KEKE-3310 file (N, C-alpha, C; in steps of 0.2 Angstrom, whole numbers, plus 5000, padded with zeros to 4 digits):
npx = (5004:5010:5015:5007:4999:4994:4987:4987:4994:5004:5008:5013:5011:5021:5028:5018:5011:4997:4991:4975:4966:4953:4940:4929:4914:4920:4931:4943:4958:4959:4969:4964:4965:4966:4953:4946:4950:4950:4935:4929:4918:4908:4906:4912:4926:4934:4951:4957:4950:4938:4925:4910:4909:4902:4905:4900:4899:4911:4919:4930:4945:4944:4951:4965:4968:4960:4952:4943:4937:4929:4921:4913:4907:4897:4892:4884:4875:4870:4863:4854:4842:4840:4835:4829:4822:4825:4813:4805:4806:4799:4808:4825:4833:4829:4832:4846:4850:4845:4854:4865:4864:4866:4879:4885:4880:4887:4901:4901:4901:4912:4922:4921:4913:4901:4894:4882:4870:4871:4866:4853:4848:4848:4839:4826:4823:4821:4808:4801:4799:4795:4786:4789:4801:4802:4794:4801:4812:4806:4804:4818:4821:4816:4822:4836:4832:4828:4841:4850:4844:4847:4861:4864:4857:4865:4879:4875:4872:4886:4894:4885:4890:4903:4905:4899:4910:4921:4916:4914:4928:4933:4927:4934:4947:4947:4943:4952:4962:4958:4958:4971:4976:4970:4973:4990:4986:4982:4993:5001:4994:4987:4987:4990:4999:5012:5014:5001:4993:4995:4993:4979:4976:4981:4973:4961:4962:4964:4951:4944:4948:4945:4931:4931:4933:4922:4914:4899:4881:4878:4869:4852:4849:4836:4833:4838:4853:4847:4837:4824:4814:4817:4815:4797:4792:4793:4783:4766:4756:4760:4758:4752:4735:4722:4714:4697:4683:4672:4654:4636:4628:4621:4604:4591:4577:4562:4555:4544:4533:4522:4510:4497:4485:4474:4479:4492:4491:4497:4511:4508:4496:4495:4500:4491:4478:4480:4485:4496:4495:4495:4506:4525:4533:4547:4565:4578:4589:4586:4580:4589:4596:4588:4576:4561:4542:4532:4538:4539:4524:4520:4527:4521:4509:4509:4512:4501:4491:4495:4493:4479:4471:4472:4470:4468:4465:4464:4475:4479:4474:4458:4446:4441)
npy = (4995:5005:5011:5016:5030:5045:5047:5061:5072:5064:5060:5051:5037:5034:5047:5056:5049:5052:5053:5051:5041:5044:5036:5036:5032:5029:5022:5025:5033:5047:5058:5065:5080:5084:5079:5089:5100:5099:5095:5108:5115:5106:5097:5088:5083:5066:5066:5057:5047:5056:5056:5063:5069:5069:5077:5072:5060:5053:5042:5035:5026:5006:4996:4990:4987:4998:4994:4982:4991:4999:4987:4983:4994:4994:4982:4983:4993:4989:4977:4983:4985:4971:4963:4950:4936:4916:4911:4917:4913:4901:4888:4881:4883:4895:4904:4903:4908:4922:4925:4923:4932:4944:4943:4946:4959:4966:4962:4970:4984:4985:4983:4992:4988:4990:4999:5008:5000:4991:4999:5002:4990:4988:4998:4995:4981:4988:4996:4985:4977:4984:4983:4972:4974:4984:4978:4969:4977:4983:4971:4968:4979:4976:4964:4967:4975:4968:4959:4969:4971:4958:4959:4970:4964:4952:4960:4967:4956:4951:4961:4961:4948:4950:4959:4952:4943:4951:4955:4943:4939:4949:4946:4933:4938:4945:4935:4926:4935:4938:4924:4920:4928:4925:4913:4918:4922:4914:4904:4913:4914:4901:4887:4875:4862:4869:4866:4857:4866:4874:4862:4859:4872:4873:4862:4868:4879:4873:4865:4878:4884:4873:4877:4889:4886:4880:4890:4901:4899:4911:4926:4928:4942:4952:4966:4982:4993:5004:5002:4999:4985:4967:4963:4963:4963:4976:4985:4985:4987:4980:4966:4950:4947:4942:4927:4927:4916:4910:4914:4911:4913:4927:4931:4938:4946:4953:4970:4974:4986:4994:5003:5006:5009:5013:5001:5002:5008:4999:5003:5003:5007:5019:5026:5023:5027:5042:5047:5054:5065:5078:5080:5087:5084:5075:5080:5077:5075:5071:5060:5053:5051:5042:5047:5048:5054:5047:5038:5050:5053:5042:5041:5051:5049:5037:5045:5052:5043:5036:5030:5031:5022:5021:5021:5029:5018:5006:5007:5001:4990:4994:4996:4994)
npz = (5000:5002:4990:4983:4975:4969:4954:4948:4953:4958:4971:4985:4996:5004:5005:5010:5023:5027:5015:5008:4997:4983:4977:4962:4951:4938:4941:4942:4952:4964:4975:4991:4990:4977:4972:4979:4973:4959:4957:4964:4962:4962:4953:4939:4926:4924:4926:4917:4911:4906:4910:4914:4931:4949:4964:4975:4975:4977:4985:4999:4994:4997:4991:4987:4972:4960:4950:4958:4966:4957:4952:4962:4967:4953:4955:4966:4963:4952:4957:4965:4957:4951:4959:4961:4967:4970:4972:4964:4951:4940:4938:4941:4929:4925:4934:4936:4924:4925:4934:4927:4918:4924:4928:4916:4915:4923:4919:4907:4910:4919:4910:4900:4888:4874:4882:4878:4874:4884:4896:4889:4890:4904:4908:4900:4907:4920:4918:4914:4924:4935:4945:4952:4957:4965:4975:4979:4984:4994:5003:5005:5013:5024:5027:5029:5041:5051:5051:5054:5069:5073:5074:5083:5093:5095:5099:5111:5119:5119:5125:5138:5140:5143:5152:5163:5164:5169:5181:5187:5187:5195:5205:5211:5211:5222:5230:5233:5237:5250:5255:5256:5265:5276:5276:5279:5293:5299:5301:5308:5320:5325:5332:5326:5316:5303:5290:5289:5290:5277:5267:5267:5264:5251:5247:5246:5238:5225:5222:5221:5211:5201:5202:5197:5184:5179:5170:5172:5164:5150:5153:5146:5135:5134:5129:5123:5124:5127:5133:5126:5121:5112:5096:5092:5103:5109:5105:5111:5100:5090:5092:5089:5084:5095:5092:5091:5099:5090:5088:5089:5073:5069:5066:5058:5063:5059:5064:5074:5076:5090:5086:5093:5087:5072:5057:5047:5029:5015:5005:4992:4991:4997:4986:4976:4980:4981:4993:4991:4984:4988:4994:4993:4979:4976:4974:4961:4966:4979:4978:4972:4985:4992:4998:4996:4990:4994:5004:5014:5014:5021:5034:5039:5039:5048:5060:5064:5064:5076:5093:5092:5099:5112:5129:5144:5154:5152:5142:5130:5115:5111:5102:5086)
capx = (5000:5016:5018:5001:5000:4988:4991:4988:5000:5010:5010:5015:5009:5028:5030:5013:5007:4990:4986:4968:4964:4945:4938:4922:4912:4923:4937:4951:4958:4963:4969:4957:4967:4965:4947:4943:4953:4946:4928:4927:4910:4903:4906:4920:4928:4940:4955:4960:4945:4936:4919:4907:4909:4903:4910:4899:4900:4919:4922:4938:4946:4946:4953:4971:4966:4954:4946:4938:4932:4925:4917:4909:4900:4894:4891:4879:4870:4866:4860:4847:4835:4842:4836:4824:4825:4824:4807:4802:4808:4798:4813:4831:4837:4827:4835:4853:4850:4846:4861:4872:4862:4868:4886:4887:4879:4893:4906:4902:4902:4920:4927:4919:4910:4895:4892:4876:4867:4870:4862:4847:4845:4846:4832:4822:4822:4818:4800:4796:4799:4795:4783:4792:4808:4798:4791:4806:4816:4803:4805:4826:4822:4813:4826:4839:4832:4829:4847:4853:4842:4851:4868:4864:4857:4873:4881:4873:4873:4891:4895:4884:4894:4910:4904:4899:4915:4924:4914:4916:4936:4935:4925:4940:4954:4946:4942:4959:4965:4954:4961:4978:4976:4967:4982:4994:4985:4981:5001:5004:4992:4986:4993:4991:5006:5012:5013:4994:4989:4998:4990:4974:4974:4984:4967:4955:4964:4963:4943:4942:4951:4940:4925:4932:4934:4915:4910:4889:4880:4876:4861:4848:4847:4830:4830:4846:4856:4844:4830:4821:4815:4821:4809:4790:4786:4792:4777:4760:4753:4763:4757:4746:4728:4721:4710:4691:4680:4664:4648:4629:4626:4616:4597:4587:4571:4558:4555:4536:4530:4515:4507:4491:4481:4475:4483:4495:4489:4503:4515:4504:4488:4499:4502:4485:4473:4480:4488:4502:4492:4496:4514:4529:4538:4555:4568:4583:4597:4583:4578:4595:4600:4585:4571:4555:4537:4529:4540:4536:4517:4521:4530:4516:4501:4510:4512:4495:4487:4499:4490:4473:4467:4477:4465:4473:4463:4466:4482:4481:4471:4451:4442:4442)
capy = (5001:5012:5012:5019:5036:5049:5050:5066:5076:5060:5060:5044:5035:5035:5055:5056:5044:5053:5052:5047:5039:5042:5032:5037:5028:5026:5017:5030:5036:5053:5060:5072:5086:5083:5080:5096:5106:5099:5095:5113:5118:5101:5093:5090:5078:5063:5067:5050:5046:5063:5055:5068:5066:5072:5076:5068:5052:5050:5039:5034:5019:5002:4990:4994:4987:5003:4989:4980:4997:5000:4982:4984:5000:4993:4976:4985:4996:4984:4974:4986:4984:4966:4960:4944:4928:4911:4908:4922:4908:4895:4884:4883:4885:4902:4907:4902:4910:4927:4925:4924:4938:4949:4945:4948:4965:4968:4962:4974:4989:4986:4983:4997:4986:4989:5004:5011:4994:4989:5003:5003:4983:4988:5002:4989:4978:4991:4997:4979:4972:4989:4981:4966:4978:4988:4973:4965:4982:4982:4965:4969:4983:4971:4957:4971:4979:4960:4958:4974:4970:4953:4960:4971:4959:4948:4966:4968:4950:4951:4967:4960:4944:4952:4963:4948:4937:4954:4956:4935:4938:4954:4943:4928:4940:4947:4928:4924:4939:4937:4918:4923:4935:4921:4909:4921:4924:4906:4903:4916:4914:4897:4881:4869:4863:4873:4859:4855:4872:4875:4858:4863:4880:4871:4858:4871:4883:4868:4867:4884:4883:4870:4880:4895:4884:4880:4897:4902:4901:4918:4925:4931:4949:4953:4973:4985:4996:5011:5000:4996:4977:4966:4961:4965:4963:4981:4988:4982:4988:4974:4959:4946:4950:4936:4922:4926:4910:4915:4913:4909:4917:4933:4929:4945:4946:4961:4973:4975:4991:4994:5008:5007:5014:5009:4999:5009:5006:4998:5007:5003:5008:5025:5030:5022:5031:5048:5050:5059:5071:5084:5079:5088:5078:5074:5082:5072:5074:5070:5054:5049:5050:5036:5049:5047:5058:5040:5038:5056:5051:5036:5043:5057:5045:5034:5049:5053:5035:5033:5031:5033:5018:5019:5023:5031:5013:5001:5007:4998:4992:4994:4995:4993)
capz = (5000:5003:4983:4979:4972:4967:4948:4946:4958:4960:4979:4987:5004:5006:5005:5014:5026:5030:5010:5008:4991:4982:4970:4959:4947:4934:4945:4944:4958:4965:4983:4993:4989:4969:4973:4982:4968:4952:4958:4968:4959:4964:4947:4932:4923:4927:4923:4915:4906:4904:4911:4919:4939:4955:4970:4982:4973:4978:4992:5001:4993:5001:4989:4983:4965:4959:4947:4963:4968:4952:4950:4969:4964:4949:4957:4972:4960:4949:4961:4969:4953:4949:4966:4960:4971:4966:4972:4959:4944:4939:4939:4944:4926:4923:4940:4933:4919:4927:4937:4920:4914:4929:4928:4909:4913:4928:4916:4901:4911:4921:4905:4895:4882:4874:4888:4877:4873:4893:4899:4887:4893:4911:4907:4899:4913:4926:4916:4913:4931:4940:4953:4956:4961:4973:4980:4984:4988:5002:5007:5007:5018:5030:5029:5032:5048:5055:5052:5060:5074:5076:5076:5088:5101:5098:5102:5117:5123:5120:5130:5144:5145:5144:5160:5168:5166:5172:5189:5189:5188:5201:5214:5212:5213:5229:5235:5232:5242:5257:5257:5257:5271:5280:5278:5283:5299:5303:5300:5313:5326:5325:5336:5322:5312:5296:5284:5286:5287:5269:5263:5268:5260:5245:5243:5245:5232:5219:5223:5219:5204:5197:5200:5192:5176:5175:5169:5172:5156:5149:5154:5140:5135:5131:5128:5120:5130:5128:5138:5120:5120:5106:5092:5091:5109:5112:5103:5110:5094:5087:5094:5085:5085:5097:5089:5096:5098:5085:5092:5084:5068:5069:5063:5057:5065:5057:5070:5076:5081:5092:5085:5097:5083:5066:5053:5042:5022:5011:5000:4984:4991:4997:4980:4971:4982:4980:4999:4991:4980:4992:4995:4988:4973:4978:4969:4959:4971:4985:4974:4972:4992:4994:4996:4990:4992:4996:5010:5019:5017:5025:5040:5042:5043:5055:5065:5064:5066:5083:5100:5092:5103:5118:5135:5150:5160:5148:5141:5125:5110:5113:5096:5079)
cpx = (5004:5018:5013:5002:4996:4991:4990:4994:5006:5013:5008:5013:5017:5031:5025:5009:4998:4987:4980:4968:4956:4945:4930:4920:4915:4929:4943:4951:4963:4962:4964:4958:4966:4958:4944:4946:4950:4938:4925:4919:4907:4902:4912:4920:4935:4945:4962:4955:4940:4929:4917:4906:4906:4905:4907:4897:4908:4918:4929:4938:4947:4951:4962:4971:4960:4949:4941:4934:4926:4919:4912:4904:4896:4890:4882:4874:4868:4862:4854:4843:4835:4839:4831:4827:4824:4818:4803:4800:4803:4802:4819:4834:4836:4832:4843:4854:4850:4851:4868:4870:4866:4876:4888:4887:4886:4899:4906:4905:4908:4922:4924:4916:4903:4889:4882:4870:4866:4865:4855:4844:4843:4840:4825:4818:4820:4810:4797:4796:4798:4790:4786:4799:4806:4796:4796:4812:4813:4804:4813:4826:4820:4818:4833:4840:4833:4838:4852:4850:4846:4858:4869:4862:4862:4876:4881:4874:4882:4895:4893:4889:4901:4910:4904:4904:4921:4923:4916:4926:4937:4933:4930:4945:4952:4946:4948:4963:4963:4957:4968:4981:4974:4973:4988:4992:4984:4988:5003:5000:4988:4990:4995:4997:5005:5011:5004:4990:4989:4995:4983:4971:4977:4976:4961:4955:4961:4956:4941:4944:4946:4933:4924:4932:4927:4911:4900:4888:4877:4870:4859:4846:4841:4830:4840:4848:4852:4836:4826:4822:4817:4814:4803:4788:4787:4786:4771:4755:4754:4763:4750:4739:4727:4714:4702:4688:4673:4657:4642:4631:4620:4610:4592:4581:4568:4556:4546:4534:4524:4514:4501:4486:4479:4479:4486:4492:4495:4504:4510:4498:4491:4498:4495:4479:4475:4483:4493:4500:4494:4502:4517:4533:4545:4559:4575:4588:4593:4582:4585:4599:4595:4578:4566:4548:4533:4530:4540:4530:4517:4522:4524:4510:4503:4509:4506:4490:4488:4495:4484:4469:4468:4472:4470:4471:4468:4474:4485:4476:4462:4446:4445:4443)
cpy = (5007:5015:5015:5026:5039:5051:5056:5072:5072:5058:5053:5044:5035:5041:5058:5053:5046:5053:5049:5046:5038:5040:5036:5030:5024:5022:5021:5033:5043:5054:5065:5078:5087:5083:5087:5101:5105:5099:5103:5116:5113:5094:5093:5084:5074:5065:5064:5048:5050:5061:5059:5064:5070:5072:5073:5060:5049:5047:5037:5024:5014:4996:4993:4992:4994:4999:4986:4986:4997:4994:4980:4989:4998:4987:4979:4989:4993:4979:4976:4986:4975:4962:4955:4939:4923:4910:4912:4919:4902:4889:4886:4885:4891:4906:4907:4907:4919:4929:4927:4931:4946:4950:4947:4957:4970:4968:4967:4980:4991:4987:4985:4994:4985:4995:5005:5006:4991:4991:5004:4995:4985:4994:4998:4985:4981:4994:4990:4975:4980:4986:4976:4970:4980:4985:4971:4969:4983:4977:4964:4971:4979:4967:4961:4974:4972:4959:4965:4973:4964:4954:4962:4969:4955:4954:4966:4963:4948:4955:4965:4953:4945:4955:4958:4946:4943:4955:4948:4936:4942:4951:4936:4930:4941:4942:4926:4929:4938:4928:4919:4925:4930:4915:4911:4921:4919:4904:4907:4915:4907:4891:4876:4870:4866:4870:4857:4860:4873:4868:4859:4868:4877:4867:4863:4876:4879:4867:4872:4885:4879:4871:4885:4891:4882:4887:4897:4903:4908:4920:4929:4937:4950:4961:4977:4989:5003:5009:4997:4988:4976:4964:4965:4966:4971:4986:4985:4980:4982:4967:4957:4948:4941:4934:4922:4919:4914:4911:4910:4913:4919:4930:4934:4943:4952:4962:4975:4982:4991:5001:5011:5012:5011:5007:5002:5006:5003:5003:5007:5006:5017:5029:5028:5028:5038:5051:5055:5065:5079:5085:5081:5084:5077:5076:5076:5072:5072:5061:5050:5046:5044:5040:5049:5052:5052:5040:5043:5054:5046:5038:5048:5053:5042:5037:5051:5049:5034:5035:5032:5029:5017:5027:5025:5024:5008:5001:5004:4999:4991:4997:4993:4998)
cpz = (4999:4995:4980:4980:4969:4958:4944:4948:4960:4967:4981:4993:5006:5009:5010:5018:5027:5022:5009:4999:4990:4975:4968:4955:4941:4935:4945:4949:4959:4972:4985:4990:4982:4969:4973:4976:4962:4954:4964:4967:4960:4958:4942:4930:4924:4923:4918:4909:4902:4904:4915:4926:4944:4960:4973:4981:4975:4985:4992:4998:4997:5000:4987:4976:4964:4955:4951:4964:4963:4950:4958:4968:4960:4951:4962:4968:4955:4953:4966:4964:4952:4955:4966:4964:4968:4968:4968:4953:4946:4938:4937:4937:4922:4929:4937:4927:4920:4932:4932:4919:4918:4929:4922:4910:4916:4923:4911:4905:4914:4917:4899:4888:4882:4880:4885:4878:4881:4895:4897:4890:4899:4911:4907:4904:4919:4922:4915:4919:4938:4947:4957:4960:4965:4977:4984:4987:4995:5007:5009:5013:5025:5032:5033:5039:5051:5057:5057:5068:5077:5078:5083:5093:5101:5100:5110:5122:5124:5126:5137:5146:5148:5151:5165:5170:5170:5180:5191:5193:5195:5207:5214:5215:5221:5233:5237:5239:5250:5259:5260:5264:5277:5282:5283:5292:5304:5306:5308:5321:5329:5328:5331:5318:5305:5292:5284:5286:5278:5266:5265:5265:5252:5240:5243:5239:5227:5219:5219:5213:5199:5196:5197:5187:5174:5177:5171:5165:5156:5150:5148:5141:5130:5127:5127:5126:5132:5132:5134:5121:5113:5103:5093:5098:5112:5111:5104:5103:5088:5088:5090:5089:5088:5094:5093:5092:5094:5088:5088:5080:5070:5065:5065:5059:5064:5064:5070:5080:5083:5092:5091:5094:5077:5063:5048:5034:5021:5008:4995:4986:4993:4991:4976:4974:4983:4987:4999:4985:4985:4994:4990:4983:4976:4972:4966:4963:4977:4983:4974:4979:4996:4997:4992:4993:4995:5004:5015:5019:5021:5032:5042:5045:5048:5060:5067:5066:5075:5089:5098:5096:5110:5124:5140:5156:5157:5145:5133:5119:5114:5108:5090:5076)
residu = (MET:ASP:ASP:GLN:ALA:CYS:PRO:ARG:CYS:LYS:THR:THR:LYS:TYR:ARG:ASN:PRO:SER:LEU:LYS:LEU:MET:VAL:ASN:VAL:CYS:GLY:HIS:THR:LEU:CYS:GLU:SER:CYS:VAL:ASP:LEU:LEU:PHE:LEU:LYS:GLY:SER:GLY:ALA:CYS:PRO:GLU:CYS:MET:VAL:PRO:LEU:ARG:ARG:ASN:ASN:PHE:ARG:VAL:GLN:LEU:PHE:GLU:ASP:PRO:MET:VAL:GLU:LYS:GLU:VAL:ASP:ILE:ARG:ARG:ARG:ILE:LEU:ARG:ASP:TYR:ASN:LYS:ARG:GLU:GLU:ASP:PHE:ALA:SER:LEU:ALA:GLU:TYR:ASN:ASP:TYR:LEU:GLU:GLU:ILE:GLU:ASP:ILE:VAL:TYR:ASN:LEU:CYS:ASN:ASN:ILE:GLU:ILE:ILE:GLU:THR:ASN:LYS:ARG:ILE:GLU:ALA:TYR:LYS:ARG:ASP:ASN:ARG:GLU:VAL:ILE:GLN:ARG:ASN:LYS:THR:ARG:VAL:GLY:ARG:ASP:GLU:TYR:ALA:LEU:GLU:GLU:MET:LEU:GLU:LEU:GLU:LYS:VAL:GLN:GLU:GLU:ALA:ARG:ARG:LYS:GLU:LEU:GLU:GLU:LEU:GLU:ASN:GLU:HIS:LYS:LYS:LYS:LYS:ALA:ARG:ASP:LYS:GLN:ALA:LEU:ILE:GLU:GLU:LEU:MET:TYR:SER:GLY:LYS:ASP:ALA:ALA:GLN:ILE:VAL:THR:GLU:PHE:ALA:GLU:LYS:ALA:GLU:LYS:GLN:ARG:GLU:GLU:GLU:LYS:GLN:LEU:PRO:PRO:PRO:LYS:PRO:ALA:ASN:GLU:PHE:SER:THR:GLY:ILE:LYS:PHE:GLY:GLN:THR:ALA:ASP:PRO:SER:LEU:LEU:PRO:VAL:PRO:LYS:SER:GLU:GLU:GLY:PRO:LEU:PHE:VAL:TYR:GLU:PRO:LEU:VAL:ALA:LEU:SER:GLU:GLY:PRO:ALA:MET:PRO:PRO:THR:SER:GLU:ILE:VAL:SER:ARG:GLY:TYR:ILE:ALA:HIS:ILE:ARG:ALA:GLU:THR:SER:GLN:GLU:ASN:ALA:GLY:GLY:PHE:THR:SER:ALA:LEU:ALA:CYS:GLU:ARG:ALA:LEU:GLN:GLU:ALA:LEU:GLN:GLY:LEU:TYR:TYR:THR:ALA:THR:ALA:GLY:VAL:LEU:SER:GLY:THR)
# end
């Protein structure tokens, strides 16, 4: 890596250890100083291939070979749209042909072979598979979120395990110091034989070393360091809907109105006997809303006949 140099200003890693090489979509490298100088206005052309480039598309070069950087960038850009999976195809042969097509496109773009035809091919694919691409992008987003959550879970568990082992090791050190102090005091003030005391202490120390080798199992972590629980259990709105037990089916029973008066004439007689002769005809807007003059007349008759047979003593029907 020390022999890497900027192709424009010829600065090397040997002369400038803090040299930072940048790369863009064309695959040619420039140092950070040259990028700031050439792309001061935000855009410009590559000094080697004269391809129009933008300043915000430059990134730090990670691989020693700039062609590898170019292929990684092209492959990442192509796979954003060519995101079908094996289950999207009827057979394995079709899926293999699809993967081979992706490799052909990446190879052509990396080696500047039939660039215009390849880009037209990509645009045609994006037009023909717009819905599938969008659906798979949504699915990939969910998968990436689940993966990030899993990685965060492992990270939290490792950190908790590390702290637990550190506390256990500190406890063992304190216990050894207490046992050592107890041995010294027993040798100084006890009337027992010193060899016997040392033997008993050695046996006790050996037993403690065997216990230290048996590490306790890690405690399961169920929340992040911020206190948010893992998975979907943190949000009660994301819990599965409990399955309700189905009761008996609803049976419709027509409503029987106790008018305590003469029976209402049917709707056909309301029209034929001229009850609606003195009722305002409905407008087209009222008719569209379900209102008719016959309905208004029926309600008026119902209110007029309501309670004609009611008496204070009997309370219900008393005549014809």
